[in-house]
DSSP file (Angstrom, degrees, kcal/mol; ACC not computed):
  #  RESIDUE AA STRUCTURE BP1 BP2  ACC     N-H-->O    O-->H-N    N-H-->O    O-->H-N    TCO  KAPPA ALPHA  PHI   PSI    X-CA   Y-CA   Z-CA
    1    1 A M              0   0    0      0, 0.0     2,-0.5     0, 0.0     0, 0.0   0.000 360.0 360.0 360.0 129.5   39.3   47.0  -12.1
    2    2 A R        -     0   0    0      0, 0.0     2,-0.6     0, 0.0     0, 0.0  -0.872 360.0-144.7-107.2 131.0   38.6   43.9  -13.9
    3    3 A I        -     0   0    0     -2,-0.5     2,-0.2     3,-0.0     3,-0.1  -0.826  18.1-146.3 -95.8 125.5   35.7   41.7  -13.1
    4    4 A E        -     0   0    0     -2,-0.6     2,-0.2     1,-0.1    -1,-0.0  -0.535  26.1 -94.1 -89.0 156.3   36.4   38.0  -13.5
    5    5 A E        -     0   0    0     -2,-0.2     2,-0.6     1,-0.1    -1,-0.1  -0.435  35.6-127.4 -66.8 137.4   33.9   35.4  -14.6
    6    6 A V        -     0   0    0     -2,-0.2     2,-0.7    -3,-0.1    -1,-0.1  -0.778  22.2-157.5 -87.7 124.8   32.1   33.7  -11.9
    7    7 A K        -     0   0    0     -2,-0.6     3,-0.0     3,-0.0    -2,-0.0  -0.899   4.8-162.6-107.9 115.5   32.4   30.0  -12.3
    8    8 A S        -     0   0    0     -2,-0.7     2,-0.1     1,-0.1    -2,-0.0  -0.704  32.7 -99.3 -92.8 147.9   29.8   28.0  -10.6
    9    9 A P        -     0   0    0      0, 0.0     2,-0.3     0, 0.0    -1,-0.1  -0.439  40.1-132.1 -65.6 136.1   30.3   24.3  -10.0
   10   10 A K        -     0   0    0     -2,-0.1     2,-0.5     1,-0.0    -3,-0.0  -0.681  12.4-121.9 -92.1 143.1   28.6   22.3  -12.7
   11   11 A I        -     0   0    0     -2,-0.3    -1,-0.0     1,-0.1     5,-0.0  -0.697  33.1-120.5 -82.6 128.6   26.4   19.3  -11.8
   12   12 A S     >  -     0   0    0     -2,-0.5     4,-1.8     1,-0.1     3,-0.3  -0.295  15.3-119.3 -68.9 155.7   27.7   16.3  -13.5
   13   13 A S  H  > S+     0   0    0      1,-0.2     4,-2.4     2,-0.2     5,-0.2   0.775 111.8  62.4 -67.2 -25.7   25.4   14.5  -15.8
   14   14 A D  H  > S+     0   0    0      2,-0.2     4,-2.1     1,-0.2    -1,-0.2   0.915 104.7  46.2 -65.0 -42.1   25.6   11.3  -13.7
   15   15 A I  H  > S+     0   0    0     -3,-0.3     4,-2.4     2,-0.2    -2,-0.2   0.911 112.4  51.1 -67.4 -41.3   24.0   13.2  -10.7
   16   16 A K  H  X S+     0   0    0     -4,-1.8     4,-2.6     1,-0.2    -2,-0.2   0.927 111.3  46.8 -61.4 -45.3   21.3   14.6  -13.0
   17   17 A S  H  X S+     0   0    0     -4,-2.4     4,-2.3     1,-0.2    -1,-0.2   0.876 111.5  51.7 -67.3 -35.1   20.4   11.2  -14.4
   18   18 A E  H  X S+     0   0    0     -4,-2.1     4,-2.3     2,-0.2    -1,-0.2   0.908 110.7  48.9 -65.4 -40.8   20.4    9.7  -11.0
   19   19 A Y  H  X S+     0   0    0     -4,-2.4     4,-2.2     2,-0.2    -2,-0.2   0.936 112.4  47.4 -62.9 -47.1   18.0   12.4   -9.8
   20   20 A N  H  X S+     0   0    0     -4,-2.6     4,-2.1     1,-0.2    -2,-0.2   0.890 111.9  50.7 -62.2 -40.1   15.7   11.9  -12.8
   21   21 A R  H  X S+     0   0    0     -4,-2.3     4,-2.1     2,-0.2    -1,-0.2   0.919 111.2  47.1 -65.5 -43.8   15.7    8.2  -12.3
   22   22 A S  H  X S+     0   0    0     -4,-2.3     4,-2.3     1,-0.2    -1,-0.2   0.864 110.4  53.8 -67.9 -34.2   14.8    8.4   -8.6
   23   23 A Y  H  X S+     0   0    0     -4,-2.2     4,-2.5     2,-0.2    -1,-0.2   0.918 109.3  48.0 -64.3 -43.0   12.1   10.9   -9.4
   24   24 A R  H  X S+     0   0    0     -4,-2.1     4,-2.5     2,-0.2    -2,-0.2   0.899 111.5  50.0 -65.0 -40.6   10.5    8.6  -11.9
   25   25 A V  H  X S+     0   0    0     -4,-2.1     4,-2.4     2,-0.2    -2,-0.2   0.924 111.9  48.0 -64.0 -43.9   10.7    5.6   -9.5
   26   26 A T  H  X S+     0   0    0     -4,-2.3     4,-2.6     2,-0.2    -2,-0.2   0.920 112.0  49.5 -62.8 -43.7    9.0    7.7   -6.8
   27   27 A K  H  X S+     0   0    0     -4,-2.5     4,-2.5     1,-0.2    -2,-0.2   0.919 111.7  48.3 -63.1 -43.1    6.3    8.9   -9.1
   28   28 A N  H  X S+     0   0    0     -4,-2.5     4,-2.5     2,-0.2    -1,-0.2   0.886 111.0  51.2 -65.0 -38.1    5.6    5.3  -10.3
   29   29 A F  H  X S+     0   0    0     -4,-2.4     4,-2.9     2,-0.2    -2,-0.2   0.929 110.9  48.0 -63.7 -44.7    5.5    4.1   -6.7
   30   30 A I  H  X S+     0   0    0     -4,-2.6     4,-2.7     2,-0.2    -2,-0.2   0.917 112.6  48.7 -63.5 -43.0    3.0    6.9   -5.7
   31   31 A D  H  X S+     0   0    0     -4,-2.5     4,-2.3     2,-0.2    -1,-0.2   0.928 113.7  46.7 -61.4 -44.8    0.8    6.1   -8.8
   32   32 A T  H  X S+     0   0    0     -4,-2.5     4,-2.4     2,-0.2    -2,-0.2   0.909 112.2  50.1 -64.1 -42.6    0.9    2.4   -8.0
   33   33 A F  H  X S+     0   0    0     -4,-2.9     4,-2.5     1,-0.2    -2,-0.2   0.922 110.7  49.4 -62.7 -44.4    0.1    3.0   -4.3
   34   34 A D  H  X S+     0   0    0     -4,-2.7     4,-2.4     1,-0.2    -1,-0.2   0.898 110.8  50.4 -61.7 -40.7   -2.8    5.3   -5.3
   35   35 A E  H  X S+     0   0    0     -4,-2.3     4,-2.2     2,-0.2    -2,-0.2   0.916 112.1  46.9 -64.0 -42.8   -4.2    2.7   -7.7
   36   36 A E  H  X S+     0   0    0     -4,-2.4     4,-2.4     2,-0.2    -2,-0.2   0.896 112.3  50.2 -65.9 -40.3   -4.0   -0.1   -5.0
   37   37 A L  H  X S+     0   0    0     -4,-2.5     4,-2.3     2,-0.2    -2,-0.2   0.906 111.0  48.9 -64.4 -41.5   -5.6    2.2   -2.4
   38   38 A E  H  X S+     0   0    0     -4,-2.4     4,-2.5     2,-0.2    -2,-0.2   0.898 111.1  50.0 -64.8 -40.5   -8.4    3.0   -4.8
   39   39 A Q  H  X S+     0   0    0     -4,-2.2     4,-2.5     2,-0.2    -2,-0.2   0.905 110.5  49.9 -64.7 -41.7   -8.9   -0.7   -5.6
   40   40 A F  H  X S+     0   0    0     -4,-2.4     4,-2.2     2,-0.2    -2,-0.2   0.916 111.4  49.3 -61.1 -43.3   -9.1   -1.6   -1.9
   41   41 A H  H  X S+     0   0    0     -4,-2.3     4,-2.3     1,-0.2    -2,-0.2   0.908 111.2  49.0 -63.5 -42.9  -11.6    1.2   -1.4
   42   42 A R  H  X S+     0   0    0     -4,-2.5     4,-2.5     2,-0.2    -2,-0.2   0.898 110.2  51.2 -64.4 -40.9  -13.8    0.0   -4.3
   43   43 A D  H  X S+     0   0    0     -4,-2.5     4,-2.1     2,-0.2    -1,-0.2   0.904 110.3  49.5 -62.4 -40.9  -13.6   -3.6   -3.0
   44   44 A K  H  X S+     0   0    0     -4,-2.2     4,-2.2     2,-0.2    -2,-0.2   0.916 111.5  48.4 -64.5 -42.9  -14.7   -2.4    0.4
   45   45 A L  H  X S+     0   0    0     -4,-2.3     4,-2.6     1,-0.2    -2,-0.2   0.885 109.2  53.7 -65.1 -38.2  -17.6   -0.4   -1.1
   46   46 A N  H  X S+     0   0    0     -4,-2.5     4,-2.1     2,-0.2    -1,-0.2   0.909 108.8  49.8 -60.9 -41.5  -18.6   -3.5   -3.2
   47   47 A G  H  X S+     0   0    0     -4,-2.1     4,-1.8     2,-0.2    -2,-0.2   0.924 112.5  45.7 -63.1 -45.3  -18.8   -5.6    0.0
   48   48 A I  H  X S+     0   0    0     -4,-2.2     4,-2.3     1,-0.2    -2,-0.2   0.894 111.0  54.1 -65.3 -38.9  -20.9   -3.0    1.8
   49   49 A L  H  X S+     0   0    0     -4,-2.6     4,-2.1     1,-0.2    -1,-0.2   0.878 107.5  49.6 -64.4 -37.8  -23.2   -2.7   -1.2
   50   50 A S  H  X S+     0   0    0     -4,-2.1     4,-2.1     2,-0.2    -1,-0.2   0.870 109.8  51.8 -69.2 -34.6  -23.8   -6.4   -1.3
   51   51 A E  H  X S+     0   0    0     -4,-1.8     4,-2.4     2,-0.2    -2,-0.2   0.900 109.0  51.0 -64.1 -39.6  -24.6   -6.3    2.4
   52   52 A I  H  X S+     0   0    0     -4,-2.3     4,-2.7     2,-0.2    -2,-0.2   0.903 108.0  52.6 -63.8 -41.1  -27.1   -3.5    1.7
   53   53 A D  H  X S+     0   0    0     -4,-2.1     4,-2.2     2,-0.2    -1,-0.2   0.921 111.5  44.9 -61.0 -44.4  -28.7   -5.6   -1.0
   54   54 A S  H  X S+     0   0    0     -4,-2.1     4,-2.2     2,-0.2    -1,-0.2   0.890 114.0  49.4 -69.2 -37.1  -29.2   -8.6    1.3
   55   55 A A  H  X S+     0   0    0     -4,-2.4     4,-2.4     2,-0.2    -2,-0.2   0.879 110.8  50.8 -67.2 -36.6  -30.5   -6.3    4.1
   56   56 A A  H  X S+     0   0    0     -4,-2.7     4,-2.5     2,-0.2    -2,-0.2   0.900 109.9  49.8 -66.3 -40.2  -32.9   -4.7    1.6
   57   57 A Q  H  X S+     0   0    0     -4,-2.2     4,-1.7     2,-0.2    -2,-0.2   0.917 111.9  47.9 -63.3 -42.4  -34.2   -8.1    0.4
   58   58 A K  H  X S+     0   0    0     -4,-2.2     4,-2.5     1,-0.2     5,-0.5   0.894 111.7  50.4 -65.2 -39.3  -34.7   -9.1    4.1
   59   59 A L  H  X S+     0   0    0     -4,-2.4     4,-1.5     1,-0.2    -2,-0.2   0.884 108.5  52.5 -65.7 -38.9  -36.5   -5.8    4.7
   60   60 A K  H  < S+     0   0    0     -4,-2.5    -1,-0.2     1,-0.2    -2,-0.2   0.866 114.6  42.8 -63.6 -35.8  -38.7   -6.3    1.7
   61   61 A E  H  < S+     0   0    0     -4,-1.7    -2,-0.2    -5,-0.2    -1,-0.2   0.907 130.4  18.4 -78.8 -42.6  -39.7   -9.8    2.9
   62   62 A S  H  < S-     0   0    0     -4,-2.5    -3,-0.2    -5,-0.1    -2,-0.2   0.800  74.7-155.6-105.2 -31.6  -40.3   -9.2    6.6
   63   63 A L     <  +     0   0    0     -4,-1.5     2,-0.3    -5,-0.5    -4,-0.1   0.930  36.2 155.0  52.2  53.5  -40.8   -5.4    7.2
   64   64 A T     >  -     0   0    0      1,-0.1     4,-1.8    -5,-0.0    -1,-0.2  -0.738  54.9-120.1-105.1 159.4  -39.7   -5.4   10.8
   65   65 A L  H  > S+     0   0    0     -2,-0.3     4,-2.4     1,-0.2     5,-0.2   0.875 113.4  55.4 -65.1 -38.0  -38.3   -2.5   12.7
   66   66 A Q  H  > S+     0   0    0      1,-0.2     4,-2.3     2,-0.2    -1,-0.2   0.897 107.0  49.8 -63.1 -40.1  -35.0   -4.4   13.4
   67   67 A D  H  > S+     0   0    0      2,-0.2     4,-2.4     1,-0.2    -1,-0.2   0.882 110.2  51.1 -65.5 -37.5  -34.5   -5.0    9.7
   68   68 A L  H  X S+     0   0    0     -4,-1.8     4,-2.6     2,-0.2    -2,-0.2   0.918 110.1  48.8 -64.5 -43.7  -35.1   -1.3    9.0
   69   69 A I  H  X S+     0   0    0     -4,-2.4     4,-2.3     2,-0.2    -2,-0.2   0.916 112.0  49.0 -62.6 -43.1  -32.5   -0.3   11.6
   70   70 A N  H  X S+     0   0    0     -4,-2.3     4,-2.1     2,-0.2    -2,-0.2   0.913 111.2  50.2 -62.3 -42.9  -30.0   -2.7   10.2
   71   71 A Y  H  X S+     0   0    0     -4,-2.4     4,-2.2     1,-0.2    -2,-0.2   0.917 110.6  49.4 -61.5 -44.7  -30.6   -1.4    6.7
   72   72 A K  H  X S+     0   0    0     -4,-2.6     4,-2.5     1,-0.2    -1,-0.2   0.895 109.3  52.2 -63.3 -40.5  -30.2    2.2    7.8
   73   73 A K  H  X S+     0   0    0     -4,-2.3     4,-2.4     1,-0.2    -1,-0.2   0.913 110.3  48.3 -62.2 -42.3  -26.9    1.4    9.6
   74   74 A L  H  X S+     0   0    0     -4,-2.1     4,-2.4     2,-0.2    -1,-0.2   0.898 111.3  49.6 -66.4 -39.6  -25.5   -0.3    6.5
   75   75 A V  H  X S+     0   0    0     -4,-2.2     4,-2.6     2,-0.2    -2,-0.2   0.917 112.2  48.2 -65.4 -42.0  -26.5    2.7    4.3
   76   76 A K  H  X S+     0   0    0     -4,-2.5     4,-2.7     2,-0.2     5,-0.2   0.898 110.4  51.9 -64.4 -39.1  -24.9    5.1    6.7
   77   77 A K  H  X S+     0   0    0     -4,-2.4     4,-2.5    -5,-0.2    -2,-0.2   0.919 110.6  48.5 -61.7 -42.8  -21.8    2.9    6.8
   78   78 A F  H  X S+     0   0    0     -4,-2.4     4,-3.1     2,-0.2     5,-0.2   0.931 111.9  48.8 -62.0 -45.8  -21.7    3.0    3.0
   79   79 A L  H  X S+     0   0    0     -4,-2.6     4,-2.7     2,-0.2     5,-0.3   0.898 112.0  48.6 -63.5 -41.0  -22.1    6.8    2.9
   80   80 A Q  H  X S+     0   0    0     -4,-2.7     4,-2.3     2,-0.2    -1,-0.2   0.934 115.0  44.7 -63.8 -44.6  -19.4    7.3    5.5
   81   81 A E  H  X S+     0   0    0     -4,-2.5     4,-1.9    -5,-0.2     5,-0.2   0.912 115.1  48.1 -65.9 -42.1  -17.0    5.0    3.6
   82   82 A A  H  X S+     0   0    0     -4,-3.1     4,-2.7    -5,-0.2    -2,-0.2   0.920 115.1  43.9 -66.6 -43.6  -17.9    6.6    0.2
   83   83 A T  H  X S+     0   0    0     -4,-2.7     4,-1.7    -5,-0.2    -1,-0.2   0.878 111.8  52.6 -72.0 -35.6  -17.5   10.2    1.4
   84   84 A S  H  < S+     0   0    0     -4,-2.3     4,-0.3    -5,-0.3    -1,-0.2   0.890 118.8  36.8 -67.1 -35.9  -14.3    9.5    3.3
   85   85 A G  H >< S+     0   0    0     -4,-1.9     3,-0.7    -5,-0.2     4,-0.5   0.846 116.0  52.1 -82.1 -34.3  -12.7    7.9    0.3
   86   86 A M  H >X S+     0   0    0     -4,-2.7     4,-1.5     1,-0.2     3,-0.9   0.757  91.9  73.4 -77.7 -23.6  -14.2   10.2   -2.4
   87   87 A L  H 3X S+     0   0    0     -4,-1.7     4,-0.5     1,-0.3    -1,-0.2   0.814  92.4  58.4 -61.0 -26.9  -13.1   13.4   -0.7
   88   88 A K  H <4 S+     0   0    0     -3,-0.7    -1,-0.3    -4,-0.3     3,-0.2   0.863 112.8  37.9 -67.0 -34.3   -9.6   12.7   -1.8
   89   89 A Y  H X>>S+     0   0    0     -3,-0.9     4,-2.1    -4,-0.5     3,-1.1   0.574  93.8  82.5 -97.8 -11.1  -10.7   12.5   -5.5
   90   90 A T  H 3<5S+     0   0    0     -4,-1.5     4,-0.2     1,-0.3    -1,-0.2   0.816  83.3  64.4 -65.6 -28.2  -13.3   15.3   -5.5
   91   91 A K  T 3<5S+     0   0    0     -4,-0.5    -1,-0.3    -3,-0.2    -2,-0.1   0.801 113.1  33.3 -63.7 -26.8  -10.5   17.9   -6.0
   92   92 A K  T <45S+     0   0    0     -3,-1.1    -2,-0.2    -4,-0.1    -1,-0.2   0.900 135.2   1.4 -95.2 -48.5   -9.6   16.4   -9.3
   93   93 A E  T  <5S+     0   0    0     -4,-2.1     2,-0.4     1,-0.1    -3,-0.2   0.708 106.5  71.7-122.5 -25.7  -12.7   15.1  -11.0
   94   94 A Y      < +     0   0    0     -5,-0.6     8,-2.2    -4,-0.2     2,-0.5  -0.191  61.8 118.0-103.2  44.0  -16.0   15.5   -9.2
   95   95 A V  B     -A  101   0A   0     -2,-0.4     6,-0.2     6,-0.2     5,-0.0  -0.929  52.8-142.7-108.2 129.1  -16.7   19.3   -9.5
   96   96 A D    >   -     0   0    0      4,-3.2     3,-1.6    -2,-0.5    -2,-0.0  -0.131  36.0 -86.7 -81.7-175.7  -19.8   20.3  -11.4
   97   97 A A  T 3  S+     0   0    0      1,-0.3    -1,-0.1     2,-0.1    -2,-0.0   0.762 126.9  54.1 -65.0 -26.6  -20.1   23.3  -13.8
   98   98 A R  T 3  S-     0   0    0      2,-0.1    -1,-0.3     1,-0.0     3,-0.1   0.478 120.2-105.8 -87.2  -2.0  -21.0   25.7  -10.9
   99   99 A G  S <  S+     0   0    0     -3,-1.6     2,-0.2     1,-0.3    -2,-0.1   0.508  79.0 129.0  91.8   4.1  -17.9   24.7   -8.9
  100  100 A R        -     0   0    0      1,-0.0    -4,-3.2     2,-0.0     2,-0.4  -0.633  64.8-110.0 -91.9 152.2  -19.7   22.6   -6.4
  101  101 A K  B >>  -A   95   0A   0     -2,-0.2     3,-0.8    -6,-0.2     4,-0.7  -0.690  19.9-144.4 -82.6 129.3  -18.7   19.1   -5.5
  102  102 A K  H 3> S+     0   0    0     -8,-2.2     4,-1.6    -2,-0.4     3,-0.5   0.842  91.2  67.3 -61.8 -36.9  -21.2   16.5   -6.8
  103  103 A I  H 3> S+     0   0    0     -9,-0.4     4,-2.3     1,-0.2    -1,-0.2   0.825  93.6  58.7 -60.3 -33.6  -20.8   14.1   -3.9
  104  104 A Y  H <> S+     0   0    0     -3,-0.8     4,-2.2     1,-0.2    -1,-0.2   0.919 105.3  47.2 -65.8 -43.0  -22.3   16.5   -1.4
  105  105 A S  H  X S+     0   0    0     -4,-0.7     4,-2.0    -3,-0.5    -1,-0.2   0.880 112.6  50.6 -66.8 -35.7  -25.6   16.8   -3.2
  106  106 A L  H  X S+     0   0    0     -4,-1.6     4,-2.1     2,-0.2    -1,-0.2   0.891 110.1  49.3 -69.2 -38.6  -25.9   13.1   -3.6
  107  107 A V  H  X S+     0   0    0     -4,-2.3     4,-2.3     2,-0.2    -2,-0.2   0.918 110.4  51.0 -65.7 -42.9  -25.2   12.4    0.1
  108  108 A E  H  X S+     0   0    0     -4,-2.2     4,-2.1     1,-0.2    -2,-0.2   0.917 110.1  49.2 -61.9 -43.0  -27.8   14.9    1.1
  109  109 A K  H  X S+     0   0    0     -4,-2.0     4,-2.2     1,-0.2    -1,-0.2   0.900 110.0  51.2 -63.7 -40.0  -30.4   13.3   -1.2
  110  110 A A  H  X S+     0   0    0     -4,-2.1     4,-2.0     1,-0.2    -1,-0.2   0.896 109.3  50.2 -65.8 -39.2  -29.7    9.9    0.2
  111  111 A N  H  X S+     0   0    0     -4,-2.3     4,-2.1     2,-0.2    -1,-0.2   0.895 109.5  51.4 -66.2 -38.6  -30.1   11.1    3.8
  112  112 A D  H  X S+     0   0    0     -4,-2.1     4,-2.2     1,-0.2    -2,-0.2   0.918 109.3  50.3 -61.9 -43.0  -33.4   12.7    2.9
  113  113 A K  H  X S+     0   0    0     -4,-2.2     4,-2.4     1,-0.2    -2,-0.2   0.884 108.3  53.2 -63.4 -38.2  -34.6    9.4    1.3
  114  114 A L  H  X S+     0   0    0     -4,-2.0     4,-2.1     2,-0.2    -1,-0.2   0.912 108.7  49.2 -63.6 -41.7  -33.5    7.5    4.5
  115  115 A E  H  X S+     0   0    0     -4,-2.1     4,-2.3     1,-0.2    -2,-0.2   0.926 112.0  48.1 -63.1 -44.0  -35.6    9.9    6.7
  116  116 A K  H  X S+     0   0    0     -4,-2.2     4,-2.7     1,-0.2     5,-0.2   0.890 109.1  54.2 -63.7 -39.0  -38.6    9.5    4.4
  117  117 A L  H  X S+     0   0    0     -4,-2.4     4,-2.2     1,-0.2    -1,-0.2   0.916 109.4  47.6 -61.0 -43.2  -38.2    5.7    4.5
  118  118 A T  H  X S+     0   0    0     -4,-2.1     4,-2.5     2,-0.2    -2,-0.2   0.919 112.0  49.6 -64.8 -43.7  -38.2    5.7    8.3
  119  119 A E  H  X S+     0   0    0     -4,-2.3     4,-1.6     1,-0.2    -2,-0.2   0.925 112.4  47.5 -61.1 -45.1  -41.3    7.9    8.5
  120  120 A E  H  <>S+     0   0    0     -4,-2.7     5,-1.9     1,-0.2     4,-0.4   0.890 111.7  50.9 -64.0 -39.3  -43.2    5.8    6.0
  121  121 A F  H ><5S+     0   0    0     -4,-2.2     3,-1.2    -5,-0.2    -1,-0.2   0.925 110.8  47.7 -64.6 -43.8  -42.2    2.6    7.9
  122  122 A L  H 3<5S+     0   0    0     -4,-2.5    -1,-0.2     1,-0.3    -2,-0.2   0.765 108.9  54.4 -71.4 -24.0  -43.4    4.0   11.2
  123  123 A K  T 3<5S-     0   0    0     -4,-1.6    -1,-0.3    -5,-0.2    -2,-0.2   0.482 107.6-127.0 -84.4  -2.0  -46.7    5.2    9.7
  124  124 A D  T < 5 +     0   0    0     -3,-1.2    -3,-0.2    -4,-0.4    -2,-0.1   0.927  48.2 170.2  55.4  48.2  -47.4    1.6    8.4
  125  125 A S      < -     0   0    0     -5,-1.9    -1,-0.1     1,-0.2     5,-0.0  -0.091  43.6 -52.8 -78.5-174.9  -47.9    2.9    4.9
  126  126 A K     >  -     0   0    0      1,-0.1     4,-1.2     2,-0.0     3,-0.3  -0.261  44.6-130.7 -63.4 145.1  -48.3    0.8    1.8
  127  127 A H  H  > S+     0   0    0      1,-0.2     4,-2.4     2,-0.2     5,-0.2   0.804 103.2  62.5 -68.1 -29.9  -45.5   -1.8    1.2
  128  128 A L  H  > S+     0   0    0      1,-0.2     4,-2.1     2,-0.2    -1,-0.2   0.879 101.1  51.6 -65.9 -36.6  -45.1   -0.7   -2.4
  129  129 A E  H  > S+     0   0    0     -3,-0.3     4,-2.1     2,-0.2    -1,-0.2   0.900 110.2  49.9 -65.8 -39.3  -44.0    2.8   -1.4
  130  130 A L  H  X S+     0   0    0     -4,-1.2     4,-2.2     2,-0.2    -2,-0.2   0.919 110.5  49.2 -63.5 -43.6  -41.4    1.4    0.9
  131  131 A L  H  X S+     0   0    0     -4,-2.4     4,-2.0     1,-0.2    -1,-0.2   0.878 109.7  52.3 -64.7 -37.0  -40.1   -0.9   -1.7
  132  132 A K  H  X S+     0   0    0     -4,-2.1     4,-2.2     2,-0.2    -1,-0.2   0.907 109.0  49.9 -64.9 -41.3  -39.9    2.0   -4.2
  133  133 A M  H  X S+     0   0    0     -4,-2.1     4,-2.6     2,-0.2    -2,-0.2   0.880 107.8  53.6 -65.4 -37.4  -37.9    4.1   -1.6
  134  134 A I  H  X S+     0   0    0     -4,-2.2     4,-2.1     1,-0.2    -1,-0.2   0.922 110.5  47.0 -62.0 -42.8  -35.5    1.2   -1.1
  135  135 A D  H  X S+     0   0    0     -4,-2.0     4,-2.2     2,-0.2    -2,-0.2   0.872 110.5  52.8 -66.7 -36.2  -34.9    1.1   -4.8
  136  136 A D  H  X S+     0   0    0     -4,-2.2     4,-2.2     2,-0.2    -2,-0.2   0.918 109.5  48.6 -63.6 -43.3  -34.4    4.9   -4.9
  137  137 A I  H  X S+     0   0    0     -4,-2.6     4,-2.4     1,-0.2    -2,-0.2   0.908 109.4  53.0 -63.3 -41.3  -31.8    4.7   -2.2
  138  138 A R  H  X S+     0   0    0     -4,-2.1     4,-2.1     1,-0.2    -1,-0.2   0.916 108.5  50.5 -59.5 -43.1  -30.1    1.9   -4.0
  139  139 A G  H  X S+     0   0    0     -4,-2.2     4,-2.0     1,-0.2    -1,-0.2   0.893 109.5  49.9 -63.0 -40.3  -30.0    4.1   -7.1
  140  140 A L  H  X S+     0   0    0     -4,-2.2     4,-2.1     2,-0.2    -1,-0.2   0.889 109.5  51.7 -65.6 -38.4  -28.5    7.0   -5.2
  141  141 A L  H  X S+     0   0    0     -4,-2.4     4,-2.3     1,-0.2    -2,-0.2   0.891 108.7  50.7 -65.3 -38.2  -25.8    4.8   -3.7
  142  142 A I  H  X S+     0   0    0     -4,-2.1     4,-2.0     2,-0.2    -1,-0.2   0.888 108.1  53.6 -65.6 -37.8  -24.9    3.5   -7.1
  143  143 A D  H  < S+     0   0    0     -4,-2.0    -2,-0.2     1,-0.2    -1,-0.2   0.908 110.7  46.3 -61.6 -41.8  -24.6    7.2   -8.3
  144  144 A I  H  < S+     0   0    0     -4,-2.1    -2,-0.2     1,-0.2    -1,-0.2   0.901 111.2  53.0 -65.3 -40.6  -22.2    7.9   -5.5
  145  145 A Y  H  <        0   0    0     -4,-2.3    -2,-0.2     1,-0.2    -1,-0.2   0.841 360.0 360.0 -66.6 -35.2  -20.2    4.8   -6.2
  146  146 A S     <        0   0    0     -4,-2.0    -1,-0.2    -5,-0.1    -2,-0.2   0.469 360.0 360.0 -95.6 360.0  -19.7    5.6   -9.9
């Protein structure tokens, strides 16, 4: 009994080159789309951060409960926006040496600072401590942003 060679159909080089070309186009489109999405996200965070700066300035000048509530809402909005966008990228870049994601510890610290700010405000403590906490929160937000 003689076994004949099995001849499989060969893929022509035209089909291979077409496949490679379409793969490169798709990859470039995905890269471009991701870059545009990241830029949109950064622009949105910049806008919220500038709103936080103006609300912080207003809070420093007037120290009213309504200004504090507005400031807290803006900070929470920033944190929600930052975490919703950053979770996509934490898988790639934002893992510390212990394997934990950096963003979580920063968000937790910012929430703790917000609670302390509210407590200090309601206790009518010294204005300098409040201003220092506002600056601390701003620094934490910048850490999250970068």
